[in-house]
N, C-alpha and C positions, 0 to 999 in steps of 0.2 A: 206378544206378551210372554214373559218368562214364567213358566209354570213347573218346570222340572228342576231337579237339583242333582248334583253329583257330589259324592263324598269320597275323598281320597285320604290315604294315610301317608304321612311324610315324616322324615326325621326332624327333630327339633331345630337343628341348624339349617335345614332346608326351609322350614317355616319362617325362621327369623330372616333368612335371605330374601324370601318371597315378600315378606312384609316390608322389608327395607326397600326393595325394588318398587313395590307398589307406592310407598310413600314418596319416593323420588319421582315417580310418574304422576303424583297427585291424585291417585285413585285408591278407593277401598280395595282391600285384598281380593275380594270376590270379583270385582270388575276387572282388576288387573289380570287375574287368572283366566277369566272368561275371554278377554281380548287375546291373550297369548295362546290359549287353546284354539280359538277361532283362526288365528294366523297359521298355527301349525297344521290344522285340519285343511285349510285352503291349500297350503303348499303341498302337503302329501297327497291330497285328492287330485290336484292338478297334475302332479307328476305321474299319477296312475290313470290319468284321463277319466276320472270318475266324476259324476255330478256332485255339486256342492249344494246340498239340499237347503241349507239356511240362506243361500244367496238366490235360490230360484223363487221367482214370484209365485205366490199361491193364488189359486182361483177362489172366488167367493161365490 
């Protein structure tokens, strides 16, 4: 369940490009940004041999 939010500041031309890319992917901007952030986090954490917490199963 998504309960947290992230706010970032971008230049207007960046926002327009992000929105255009999201539309091309058929996703809302927030879903597009979340997916791209997840991909970047996985790549960087794997390169550093660090655990990827959002891919680790949680115990109930």
